[in-house]
C-alpha positions, 0 to 999 in steps of 0.5 A: 520551233522545230528543226528538221534535217532531211538526210538522203541519197539520190542517184538521180533527181527523183529522190532529190525532188521528193526531199525538196517537197518534204523540205517545203512542207516542213518549212511551213512549221519550222526550219528544214534543211537538206543534207544530201549524201554524196557518193564521192564522200564515201572512202573505202566503203565508209561515210564520214558522219562527222560531216553532218554530226553537228546538224543532226545533233542539233535537229529536233527531227531527222527524215531519212531518204533513199531510192529502193535498190534491190529491196532496201536503201541504196548502199550509199545511204547504208554507208551513212547509216553504218557510220551513225553507229558512232553516236549509237552508244551515247544514244545521241539521237534519242527522242528525236522524231524520225520519218522516211521516204523512198522511191522505186521504178516498180509500183511496189518495188519493195519500197516498204522494206526500205521504210522498215529499214529506216524505222529500224535505224531510228529505233536503234537510235532511240528515235520516235517514228512518225508515219503518215496519217492518211488513209489510202485508196480514196483516189488514185491521184490523191495523197498516199495513192500508193497506200503506204502508212510507214512513210512517203513512197513514190513510183517513177517508172520513167524518172518523172514524179507523180504530183500526188507523190510530191504532195504526199512527201510535202505532207510528210514534212508538214506532219513531222515538223508539227509533231516535233513542235507539239512534242516540244523536241528541242534542238541542241541549240535551244537546250543550250540557250534555256 
């Protein structure tokens, strides 16, 4: 069974709602848990990665999420990413499936840059990136309506989420969980028991 961790920062509830949709999709094919980055945990610009270390080490897949601010992930997510360098030397997340999601107030809003950052973070850790498998442009209210293959994106100019963006996030969760299961990426707990 795949074990998916969704680690994300949400400045309001929009990114959190996307994370929940991803969790629902992933839970159809494995276990899925939300790990929300809270700003009050960041001390002197540093995030205490040990707060999530066991959960992330045990995961067969990690999905990263953040709103797009100024062309990239929020500083709070970046503090988490910087702290993840503690496991980088050991390649502690190597061979885990990775994916990402983001949201912006503008139709494009450079959300692709945030997803590219997540993919680079995953590559630094030796992870295997999973994008969407949905051709875009078939219907403005359909899956992947914004046309981003790298991950799930959402457009929320008024703080409300489009139903198609939530459905795309759910689909990403399903895809990651199925891929992790198909690849038979074991969680650390499974490795210890076999």
